Legacy VTK file of the C-alpha trace (Angstrom):
# vtk DataFile Version 3.0
C-alpha trace
ASCII
DATASET POLYDATA
POINTS 75 float
65.001 95.914 63.164
65.278 98.747 65.704
65.896 98.143 69.392
62.470 99.546 70.267
60.719 96.792 68.289
62.635 93.949 69.941
61.180 92.085 72.883
63.173 92.541 76.083
65.322 89.679 77.291
63.471 87.584 79.868
65.332 85.674 82.576
64.293 83.523 85.527
64.738 85.115 88.944
67.600 83.163 90.592
65.603 82.927 93.822
61.966 82.187 92.915
62.354 81.354 89.188
59.641 83.870 88.181
60.182 85.227 84.670
61.411 88.830 84.748
62.396 91.282 82.012
66.087 92.172 81.986
65.812 95.911 81.584
66.956 99.163 83.138
63.455 99.604 84.571
64.106 96.679 86.951
66.568 97.894 89.618
66.733 94.394 91.155
67.752 92.474 88.021
68.383 89.594 87.727
65.974 89.255 90.663
62.267 89.987 90.393
62.067 92.005 93.604
64.002 93.441 96.521
62.740 90.533 98.633
64.332 87.909 96.374
67.539 89.951 96.188
67.764 90.136 99.997
67.015 86.430 100.437
69.886 85.636 98.067
72.208 88.074 99.845
71.351 86.433 103.160
72.239 83.007 101.758
75.695 84.310 100.771
76.111 85.969 104.188
75.363 82.775 106.128
77.509 80.778 103.668
74.646 78.666 102.300
75.880 79.763 98.853
79.538 79.156 98.114
81.848 79.246 95.144
83.741 75.979 94.789
87.491 76.154 95.027
90.457 76.053 97.321
89.782 76.899 100.959
90.728 80.406 101.970
94.206 80.923 103.362
94.275 80.759 107.154
96.094 83.952 108.057
96.491 83.107 111.755
100.039 81.812 111.110
101.118 84.531 108.684
103.811 85.959 110.990
105.362 82.515 111.376
105.299 81.939 107.614
106.930 85.304 106.935
109.661 84.581 109.484
110.348 81.195 107.842
110.488 82.796 104.401
112.990 85.398 105.612
115.178 82.637 107.137
114.887 80.570 103.962
113.155 77.639 105.654
111.326 75.458 103.147
108.907 74.026 105.665
LINES 1 76
75 0 1 2 3 4 5 6 7 8 9 10 11 12 13 14 15 16 17 18 19 20 21 22 23 24 25 26 27 28 29 30 31 32 33 34 35 36 37 38 39 40 41 42 43 44 45 46 47 48 49 50 51 52 53 54 55 56 57 58 59 60 61 62 63 64 65 66 67 68 69 70 71 72 73 74
């Protein structure tokens, strides 16, 4: 079966759940529109969306940590 005869892959927009074809003709994929893409981006920017894991390293004490490492302090 040639690629031209196959139905395009359809996915749910991560924001509104509307079914959308996953194709090069959709510049916003996997989103259905620029609006949904921007809403999702905003959620990442205000930290509503997060990836679970270890908290980020607090770099405010980095100079102190480097000085301890150079002295060989274990604490």
